[in-house]
C-alpha positions in Angstrom: 64.5 37.1 19.5 60.9 37.4 18.1 59.1 40.7 17.6 56.8 39.8 20.5 59.7 39.1 22.9 61.4 42.4 21.8 58.3 44.4 22.5 57.3 42.8 25.8 59.4 44.8 28.2 58.5 48.3 27.1 54.9 47.4 26.9 54.8 45.8 30.3 56.7 48.7 31.8 53.8 51.0 30.8 50.9 48.6 31.4 49.9 49.9 34.9 49.7 53.4 33.5 47.7 52.3 30.5 45.2 50.4 32.7 44.8 53.4 35.0 44.2 55.7 32.0 41.7 53.4 30.4 39.8 52.8 33.7 39.6 56.6 34.3 38.3 57.1 30.8 35.7 54.3 30.8 34.9 53.7 34.5 35.1 49.9 34.0 38.1 47.8 34.8 37.0 45.0 32.6 36.7 47.4 29.6 40.1 48.9 30.6 41.8 45.6 30.5 40.2 44.8 27.1 41.5 48.2 25.8 45.0 47.4 27.0 44.9 44.0 25.4 43.9 45.6 22.1 46.8 48.0 22.5 49.1 45.1 22.9 47.9 43.5 19.7 48.6 46.7 17.9 52.0 47.0 19.6 52.9 43.6 18.3 52.3 44.7 14.7 54.8 47.6 14.8 58.6 47.6 15.0 59.5 48.8 18.6 62.8 50.1 17.3 61.0 52.5 15.0 59.1 54.1 17.9 61.1 56.9 19.4 58.9 57.4 22.5 57.0 54.1 23.4 55.2 55.8 26.3 53.7 58.5 24.0 52.8 56.0 21.4 51.0 53.7 23.9 49.3 56.7 25.6 48.0 57.8 22.2 46.9 54.3 21.2 45.0 53.7 24.5 43.4 57.1 24.5 42.1 56.8 20.9 40.8 53.3 21.6 39.0 54.6 24.7 37.4 57.5 22.7 36.1 54.9 20.3 34.8 52.7 23.2 33.1 55.7 24.8 30.7 56.0 21.9 29.3 52.6 22.4 29.6 52.8 26.2 27.4 56.0 26.3 24.8 54.3 24.1 24.7 51.3 26.5 24.3 53.6 29.5 21.3 55.3 28.0 19.5 51.9 28.3 21.2 50.9 31.6 18.6 49.8 34.2 18.8 52.2 37.2 21.7 54.3 38.3 25.1 53.7 36.7 28.2 53.9 38.9 31.8 53.3 38.0 33.2 49.8 38.7 34.6 50.0 42.2 38.3 49.7 42.8 39.3 48.8 46.3 42.3 49.8 48.4 44.9 48.5 48.9 45.3 47.5 45.2 48.1 45.4 43.9 48.3 47.0 40.5 49.0 50.7 41.1 45.5 51.7 39.9 45.0 54.3 42.5 48.0 56.5 42.1 46.0 59.7 41.6 43.4 61.7 43.6 40.3 61.0 41.5 37.6 59.6 43.8 34.4 57.9 42.8 32.6 61.2 43.2 34.9 62.9 40.7 34.6 59.9 38.4 30.9 60.7 38.2 31.8 64.3 37.3 33.9 63.0 34.5 30.9 61.1 33.1 29.2 64.4 32.5 32.1 65.7 30.3 32.4 65.2 26.6 34.9 62.4 25.7 37.4 65.0 24.5 37.1 67.0 27.6 37.6 63.9 29.7 40.6 62.8 27.7 42.2 66.3 27.8 41.8 66.6 31.6 43.0 63.1 32.4 46.0 63.3 30.2 47.1 66.7 31.3 46.0 67.1 34.9 46.2 63.5 36.1 48.8 61.8 33.9 50.9 65.0 33.3 51.1 64.6 29.5 52.5 67.6 27.7 49.9 69.7 26.0 51.5 69.4 22.5 51.4 65.6 22.9 47.8 65.7 23.9 47.0 67.8 20.8 48.6 65.1 18.6 46.6 62.4 20.4 43.3 64.2 20.1 44.1 65.6 16.6 43.2 69.1 17.8 45.0 72.5 18.0 46.9 72.9 21.3 44.8 76.0 22.1 41.6 74.0 21.7 43.0 71.3 23.9 43.8 73.8 26.6 40.2 75.0 26.5 39.0 71.4 26.8 41.1 70.8 29.8 40.1 74.1 31.4 36.4 73.4 31.1 36.9 69.9 32.6 39.1 71.3 35.4 36.4 73.8 36.3 33.7 71.1 36.7 36.1 68.8 38.7 37.1 71.7 41.0 33.5 72.6 41.7 32.8 69.0 42.7 35.7 68.6 45.1 34.5 68.6 48.8 35.9 71.6 50.7 36.4 69.8 54.0 36.8 66.0 53.4 37.4 63.7 56.3 40.8 62.4 57.0 41.6 58.7 56.7 41.0 57.6 60.3 37.8 59.7 60.6 36.5 58.2 57.3 37.1 54.7 58.5 35.4 55.3 61.8 32.3 56.7 60.1 32.2 53.9 57.6 32.1 51.3 60.3 29.5 53.4 62.3 27.4 53.7 59.2 27.5 49.9 58.6 26.5 49.1 62.1 23.7 51.6 62.2 22.3 50.8 58.8 22.5 47.1 59.5 20.5 47.4 62.7 18.2 50.1 61.6 19.3 52.5 64.3 17.5 55.6 63.0 18.8 57.8 65.8 22.5 57.0 65.0 21.9 57.4 61.3 20.2 60.8 61.8 23.3 61.9 63.7 25.7 61.0 60.9 23.8 61.8 57.7 23.8 65.3 56.1 20.4 66.9 55.5 21.0 66.7 51.7 22.5 63.2 51.7 22.1 61.4 48.4 22.1 57.6 48.1 22.8 55.9 44.8 22.6 52.2 44.2 23.8 50.3 41.1 22.3 46.8 40.4 22.3 47.0 36.7 19.0 45.1 36.5 20.8 42.0 37.7 20.1 42.2 41.4 17.8 44.2 43.6 18.8 47.9 43.8 17.1 51.3 43.9 16.4 52.5 40.4 16.6 56.2 41.3 18.8 58.2 43.7 17.3 58.7 47.2 17.7 62.4 48.1 17.4 63.9 51.5 17.8 62.7 55.1 14.2 61.9 55.8 13.8 59.7 52.7 17.0 58.0 53.5 15.9 57.3 57.0 12.6 55.9 55.9 14.5 53.7 53.5 16.8 52.2 56.1 13.9 51.7 58.5 12.0 49.8 55.8 15.0 47.7 54.9 15.4 46.7 58.5 11.8 45.6 58.8 12.0 43.6 55.6 15.2 41.9 56.5 14.1 40.8 60.0 16.9 38.6 61.2 18.4 38.1 57.7 21.0 40.8 58.1 24.0 41.5 55.9 27.4 40.7 57.2 30.6 42.7 57.0 33.2 41.2 54.7 35.9 43.8 55.0 36.3 47.6 55.7 38.3 49.3 53.0 38.7 52.3 50.7 36.8 52.3 47.5 37.9 54.7 44.7 39.5 57.0 47.3 36.4 57.0 49.6 36.0 55.2 52.9 33.7 52.2 52.8 33.2 48.5 53.1 32.3 45.3 51.4 29.3 43.4 52.7 27.3 40.3 51.8 23.6 39.5 52.1 22.4 36.2 53.4 21.6 35.1 49.9 25.3 35.7 48.9 24.8 38.9 47.0 27.9 41.1 47.5 28.0 44.9 47.5 30.4 47.7 48.0 29.4 50.8 49.9 31.5 54.0 49.6 30.8 57.2 51.4 31.6 60.9 50.8 32.0 62.8 54.1 31.8 66.6 54.3 31.8 68.7 57.4 31.7 65.6 59.6 28.5 64.2 57.9 27.9 61.6 55.3 26.8 63.5 52.1 26.9 60.7 49.6 26.3 56.9 49.7 27.4 54.8 46.7 26.3 51.2 46.7 27.4 48.8 43.9 25.6 45.5 43.7 25.8 44.7 40.0 27.8 41.4 40.0 29.3 42.2 36.6 31.2 45.1 38.3 32.5 43.2 41.4 34.9 40.7 39.8 37.8 43.0 40.2 36.9 43.5 43.9 37.2 39.7 44.4 40.6 39.6 42.6 41.9 42.6 44.6 40.9 40.9 47.8 42.6 37.7 46.8 39.6 35.7 45.8 38.2 34.2 42.6 35.1 35.5 40.8 32.8 33.5 43.1 33.7 36.1 45.8 33.6 33.5 48.5 35.1 35.9 51.0 35.6 35.4 54.7 33.6 37.8 56.9 35.5 40.4 58.8 35.8 39.6 62.5 33.2 41.5 64.6 34.7 44.0 67.0 
């Protein structure tokens, strides 16, 4: 048996967890998969029999690779065109990526943390890694790691909605929102949007998107009315309703073929946040999750 064959099973057993961790650290599935591939190359160079705890070793390797990657990632985001949103992960996945309660909203909160705070929180609160092990991974004193995790936990707790919608209510509102926004039904939109609603759109400079967040119901309503006038009869079609990073939403497609995901945060029965991802570089995993290739030639969802 070669070293590669000997090391395959332990590595593959931990691959879903490593992908989840790297995605939560970086907000990009493509970058997460690259990190795990680099971890595999490093795993091949060691003797698996000499590693007492493969899970801890791989956890440590992926975390440190992610911390290094975050340095260049943050530099790239400083020059990113428009609003940056995490790469959307759709439900139901086939890779176990969503086995925790971090929604897209909370992922944005993690973006505001320092890399070490983010790592400490994810490892301890999400992946249930012992604090001593995290201290070794981050090369910090356990007391310092506890402080990092506590600061991160406080920010995440403050961002969690107090009264989020249940699954059936979320799905109903997502479909009602698609119908109203598509037709430009301002009355229906006014009844479902919160006064302080915020709309964020990520095109990455590759496709048309709003460069800055749209804040407040009146600005949002003017936006949807304007879009309806510009579109005339060239309206987007629904590809599929689904959950995106723990939030209700849908995939839609413009007449020119541009795909987008739309995810909603719902608080107290109103839509408080709208997250639209149109950057084609971030939608490859959506196509794979829905059983398509990167061309995203998806079949429209039957109208009801």
